[in-house]
C-alpha positions in Angstrom: 39.2 74.3 12.6 38.6 72.7 16.0 34.9 72.4 15.2 35.6 70.5 12.0 37.5 67.7 13.6 36.1 64.3 12.6 34.8 62.0 15.4 33.1 58.6 15.4 29.8 60.2 16.5 30.0 62.7 13.7 30.6 59.9 11.2 27.6 57.9 12.4 25.2 60.8 12.4 26.4 62.4 9.2 23.9 64.0 6.8 24.5 65.5 3.4 23.0 68.9 4.5 25.4 69.1 7.4 28.4 68.5 5.1 27.2 71.3 2.8 26.5 73.7 5.6 29.9 73.1 7.3 31.7 73.4 4.0 30.1 76.8 3.4 30.9 77.9 6.9 34.6 77.0 6.3 34.8 79.1 3.1 33.0 82.0 4.7 35.5 82.1 7.6 38.5 81.6 5.2 40.0 84.6 3.4 39.0 83.3 0.0 39.1 85.7 -2.9 35.8 86.9 -4.3 36.7 85.4 -7.6 35.0 82.0 -8.1 37.7 79.4 -7.7 38.0 76.7 -10.3 36.9 73.1 -9.4 40.6 72.0 -9.2 41.4 74.9 -6.8 38.2 74.3 -4.8 39.0 70.6 -4.4 42.6 71.4 -3.4 41.6 73.9 -0.8 39.0 71.7 1.1 40.6 70.6 4.4 41.1 66.8 4.9 38.5 66.8 7.8 35.7 68.0 5.4 36.9 65.7 2.6 36.6 62.8 4.9 33.0 63.7 5.8 32.2 64.0 2.1 33.7 60.6 1.5 31.7 59.0 4.4 28.5 60.4 2.9 29.4 59.2 -0.6 30.2 55.7 0.8 26.7 55.5 2.3 24.8 56.6 -0.8 27.0 55.5 -3.7 27.6 51.9 -2.8 29.9 49.8 -5.1 28.1 47.1 -7.0 29.5 43.8 -8.0 28.9 41.4 -10.9 30.7 38.4 -12.3 33.2 40.5 -14.3 34.0 43.9 -13.0 32.0 45.9 -10.5 30.8 49.5 -10.4 33.3 51.3 -8.2 30.7 53.6 -6.7 32.2 56.0 -4.2 35.6 54.5 -4.7 35.9 56.6 -7.9 36.8 59.5 -5.7 40.3 58.0 -5.2 40.9 58.6 -8.9 40.1 62.3 -8.9 43.5 63.6 -7.7 46.4 62.4 -5.7 45.4 64.5 -2.6 41.9 63.0 -2.5 43.4 59.5 -3.0 45.8 59.9 -0.1 43.0 61.2 2.2 40.8 58.2 1.4 43.7 55.7 1.8 44.6 57.1 5.1 41.1 56.3 6.5 40.8 52.5 6.9 37.2 52.8 8.2 36.1 53.8 4.7 37.1 50.3 3.4 35.5 48.0 5.9 32.3 47.3 3.9 33.5 44.6 1.5 32.2 44.1 -2.0 33.2 41.9 -4.9 34.7 44.2 -7.6 36.3 41.6 -9.9 40.0 41.0 -10.4 42.0 41.9 -7.2 39.3 44.3 -5.9 38.5 42.3 -2.8 42.2 41.9 -1.9 42.8 45.6 -2.4 39.8 46.6 -0.1 40.9 44.1 2.6 44.4 45.5 2.5 43.1 49.1 2.9 40.8 48.2 5.7 43.7 47.0 7.8 42.7 45.2 11.1 39.4 47.0 11.6 36.1 44.9 11.9 34.8 43.9 8.5 31.3 43.8 7.0 30.0 41.9 4.1 26.3 42.0 3.2 24.3 39.8 0.8 27.3 38.2 -0.7 26.5 35.4 -3.1 29.1 32.6 -3.3 30.0 31.0 -6.6 32.9 28.9 -8.0 34.2 31.9 -10.0 34.7 33.7 -6.7 36.9 30.9 -5.2 39.8 33.2 -4.4 37.5 35.7 -2.7 35.9 32.9 -0.6 39.4 32.0 0.5 40.1 35.6 1.6 36.8 35.8 3.5 37.4 32.5 5.2 40.8 33.7 6.4 39.2 36.8 7.9 36.4 35.3 9.9 38.0 36.4 13.3 37.9 39.9 11.9 34.3 39.9 10.7 31.6 42.1 12.3 28.8 41.2 9.8 29.0 38.1 7.7 25.9 37.6 5.4 26.5 35.1 2.7 24.3 32.8 0.5 24.7 30.4 -2.4 25.1 26.7 -3.0 26.9 24.9 -0.2 29.8 23.6 -2.4 31.3 27.0 -3.0 30.6 27.9 0.6 32.5 25.0 2.1 35.6 27.2 2.6 33.6 29.3 5.0 31.9 26.3 6.7 35.3 24.7 7.3 36.3 27.7 9.4 33.1 28.7 11.3 33.9 26.4 14.2 36.6 28.9 15.1 36.1 31.8 17.6 35.0 35.2 16.1 35.0 37.6 19.0 33.9 40.6 16.9 31.1 39.0 15.0 27.7 40.7 15.6 25.6 39.3 12.7 25.9 35.8 11.0 23.6 34.9 8.1 24.2 31.7 6.2 21.6 30.7 3.6 21.8 27.8 1.2 18.9 26.4 -0.9 17.0 23.4 0.4 18.8 20.1 -0.1 17.2 17.1 -1.8 15.9 14.1 0.1 18.9 12.0 -1.2 21.4 14.7 -0.8 23.5 15.5 2.3 23.2 19.1 3.4 26.1 21.3 4.4 27.5 21.2 7.9 29.9 23.0 10.1 32.3 20.6 11.9 32.2 21.2 15.6 30.2 23.8 17.6 29.4 27.0 15.7 31.9 29.8 16.5 33.5 27.5 19.1 30.2 27.3 21.0 30.5 30.8 22.5 30.3 34.3 21.0 29.5 37.1 23.4 29.3 39.7 20.6 26.8 37.9 18.4 23.4 39.7 18.2 21.8 38.2 15.1 22.0 34.6 13.9 20.1 33.4 10.8 20.8 29.8 9.5 19.0 28.3 6.5 19.7 24.6 5.7 23.2 24.5 7.4 23.8 22.0 10.1 26.1 22.4 13.2 26.7 20.9 16.6 24.4 22.4 19.3 26.3 21.0 22.2 27.1 23.6 24.9 26.0 26.5 22.6 26.1 29.9 24.4 25.2 33.2 22.7 23.9 35.3 25.6 23.7 38.6 23.7 21.6 37.2 20.9 18.6 39.4 19.8 17.2 37.5 16.8 17.5 33.8 16.0 16.3 32.1 12.8 16.7 28.4 12.2 15.1 27.1 8.9 15.4 23.6 7.5 13.5 21.7 4.8 10.5 19.8 6.1 11.4 16.1 6.4 9.3 13.0 7.3 12.2 11.6 9.2 13.9 14.4 11.1 15.2 12.0 13.8 17.2 10.2 11.1 18.6 13.5 9.9 19.5 14.6 13.4 22.1 11.8 13.8 24.1 12.8 10.7 23.3 16.5 10.3 23.0 18.0 13.8 19.3 19.0 14.0 18.9 19.8 17.7 16.5 17.9 20.0 13.9 19.9 21.8 15.8 19.7 25.1 19.0 20.8 23.4 17.3 23.8 21.8 15.6 24.8 25.0 18.9 24.6 26.9 20.4 27.0 24.4 17.4 29.3 24.5 17.7 29.5 28.3 21.1 31.2 27.7 19.6 33.9 25.4 17.8 36.2 27.8 17.9 39.2 25.4 16.1 37.4 22.5 13.4 39.4 20.8 12.7 37.4 17.6 12.6 33.6 17.4 12.0 31.8 14.1 11.9 28.0 14.1 11.1 26.1 10.9 11.4 22.3 10.9 14.5 22.5 13.1 13.8 20.0 15.9 14.5 16.3 15.6 12.1 15.0 18.3 8.8 13.3 17.6 6.4 12.6 20.5 7.0 11.1 23.1 9.9 13.4 23.9 13.3 12.4 25.5 13.6 11.8 29.2 15.9 14.8 29.7 13.1 17.1 28.4 10.7 15.7 30.9 13.0 16.0 33.9 14.2 19.6 33.1 10.8 21.3 33.0 11.6 24.6 34.7 10.1 27.6 32.8 12.4 29.7 30.7 11.9 33.4 31.2 12.2 35.5 28.0 10.9 38.9 28.9 12.1 40.6 25.7 10.7 38.0 23.2 8.1 39.8 21.1 7.9 37.7 17.9 7.7 33.9 17.5 7.4 32.2 14.1 7.0 28.4 14.3 6.6 25.8 11.7 6.8 22.6 13.7 4.6 19.7 14.6 1.7 20.9 16.8 2.9 18.8 19.7 6.4 20.2 19.5 5.1 23.7 19.2 2.8 23.3 22.2 5.6 21.7 24.3 8.0 24.6 23.6 5.3 27.2 24.4 4.6 25.5 27.7 8.3 26.1 28.6 8.7 29.7 27.5 7.6 32.6 29.7 7.0 35.6 27.4 5.5 39.0 28.0 1.8 39.8 27.2 1.4 41.1 23.6 4.0 38.9 22.0 3.1 38.1 18.3 2.9 34.4 17.5 3.0 33.2 13.8 1.8 29.6 13.4 0.6 28.4 10.0 -2.1 25.7 9.6 -3.4 25.9 13.2 -6.7 24.3 11.9 -4.7 21.1 11.5 -3.5 21.0 15.1 -4.5 17.9 17.1 -5.3 17.2 19.9 -7.4 20.0 21.2 -5.2 20.5 24.3 -2.4 21.6 21.9 -4.6 24.4 20.6 -5.6 25.4 24.1 -1.9 25.7 24.9 -1.4 28.1 22.1 -4.4 30.3 23.1 -3.3 30.5 26.7 -0.3 32.6 25.7 
């Protein structure tokens, strides 16, 4: 049985064929009778190590689905097969770290079973009828590994009110709310995002959510997306809603040496001429790993940023409406990359 022991590596590289093969090997080595065992006897005789591997595979392919009433339990149905299977699943907290809305007390139950392990929630859509779930998620931000949520900002305010706190295990943060109207204040996070520093953060995607950029430091970041609604008066919005100036953004980018993907849409408050700090702090910023740039900015802003970034040859640059760029020098800046 030594070769059947479960390890983290085995869990990550698990394949259905491997499970079947190893299960067959186990029964070949066992002194099983030649008479075909019943399904109940077969299930009762499978060792916990193999059961766990089967459960891991099921959790990857039969994902629970949520809706507004009661969700599809997916792989969790195995906990209802028999007491032995249930006990094996409940004794493995790592099986319960991918959160999903199941209706009723489903979220609370899954959180309890996951214990203190890092949590993942993907493509979660916030709504008022999930208010209690939002409270639970907000209280677990320090425990999150992946936090990917969307929806109108009013139901999401419970999360926004806590995202200024440290989250030392967070690797991915995606916040997406619909564009706000011209006479409507967009959502904001009070204070610096994640206390201003998060060494574990690898992916940050923010759509129409404002936060304080002062002293921001995410040195391990690989991808950064900042998307806001186009406005004729970004400078006015910056005072109340924390759109960064170009110098502030460049200062933050200088502390992201591992960045590979950069997406900036209408997320800079400056209008030419730029602030004095930007002019005085003109040292180039080396970004050797940056391979994809996606900008929707004023041509002068775009050109000014490109003049400051040192990227490797072959980087892909996505800039819409280049034919509208003026003056010609801005276009030359783009094509010199």
